[in-house]
C-alpha positions as CSV (number, residue, x, y, z in Angstrom):
1,M,230.1,5.8,244.9
2,S,229.9,4.9,248.5
3,G,233.2,4.0,250.0
4,L,235.1,5.8,247.2
5,T,236.7,9.2,247.1
6,K,237.3,10.6,243.6
7,Y,240.6,12.3,242.6
8,G,240.5,13.3,238.9
9,N,240.9,10.1,236.9
10,Y,241.5,8.1,240.0
11,A,239.4,7.0,243.0
12,I,240.5,5.7,246.4
13,L,238.7,2.9,248.1
14,K,238.5,4.1,251.6
15,S,238.4,0.7,253.4
16,R,241.7,-0.5,251.8
17,Q,243.3,2.9,250.8
18,K,244.1,1.6,247.3
19,I,244.0,3.7,244.2
20,I,241.4,2.5,241.7
21,E,242.6,2.9,238.1
22,R,240.3,3.8,235.3
23,V,239.5,1.1,232.7
24,S,240.3,2.0,229.1
25,W,238.3,0.1,226.5
26,M,239.7,-0.5,223.1
27,S,237.6,-0.5,219.9
28,G,234.3,-2.2,220.6
29,S,235.4,-4.3,223.5
30,Q,233.0,-2.8,226.0
31,E,230.0,-3.4,223.7
32,Q,231.3,-6.9,223.0
33,M,231.4,-7.6,226.7
34,R,227.9,-6.3,227.2
35,D,226.7,-8.9,224.7
36,M,228.2,-11.8,226.7
37,P,226.2,-14.0,229.0
38,V,225.8,-12.7,232.6
39,I,228.1,-15.3,234.1
40,V,230.9,-14.3,231.7
41,R,230.4,-10.6,232.3
42,S,230.5,-11.2,236.1
43,A,233.8,-13.1,235.8
44,F,235.4,-10.4,233.7
45,G,234.0,-7.7,235.9
46,H,235.6,-9.3,238.9
47,A,238.9,-9.6,237.1
48,L,238.8,-6.0,235.9
49,W,238.1,-4.9,239.5
50,E,241.2,-6.9,240.7
51,V,243.3,-5.1,238.1
52,Q,241.9,-1.7,239.0
53,I,242.9,-2.1,242.6
54,G,246.4,-3.3,241.7
55,N,245.9,-7.1,242.1
56,T,246.8,-9.6,239.5
57,P,244.0,-12.0,238.4
58,L,245.0,-15.6,238.1
59,D,244.4,-15.8,234.3
60,M,246.0,-12.6,233.1
61,K,248.4,-12.4,230.3
62,P,250.7,-9.3,229.9
63,L,250.8,-7.8,226.3
64,P,254.1,-5.9,226.4
65,G,254.0,-5.4,222.6
66,L,251.0,-3.1,223.0
67,G,252.5,-1.0,225.8
68,N,253.4,-1.1,229.5
69,G,250.6,-2.1,231.7
70,I,248.5,-3.6,228.9
71,C,247.1,-7.0,229.7
72,E,244.7,-9.6,228.4
73,L,242.0,-11.1,230.7
74,R,241.0,-14.6,229.7
75,E,238.1,-16.7,230.9
76,S,236.7,-20.0,229.6
77,F,233.2,-21.2,229.9
78,D,231.3,-24.2,228.5
79,T,228.1,-23.3,226.7
80,M,225.9,-26.3,227.0
81,P,222.3,-25.9,226.1
82,I,219.8,-26.5,228.9
83,A,217.0,-28.8,227.8
């Protein structure tokens, strides 16, 4: 965790002095993400990082029906077979 200082359930990124929130996974979402192609995991990982440091990813949809601060991250990728 270079560059991070842990404080309980939070961490602070020293270079930007932003609190990094913990990700809470629902049901089997973490396992489902692990099964996705690397490029998809990378895109979601970046979007999750943005949310953790308090930024809003471009393609994020709030889900107020599930609770305050709950959001859906969406990505679209074409899956064309390589011959």
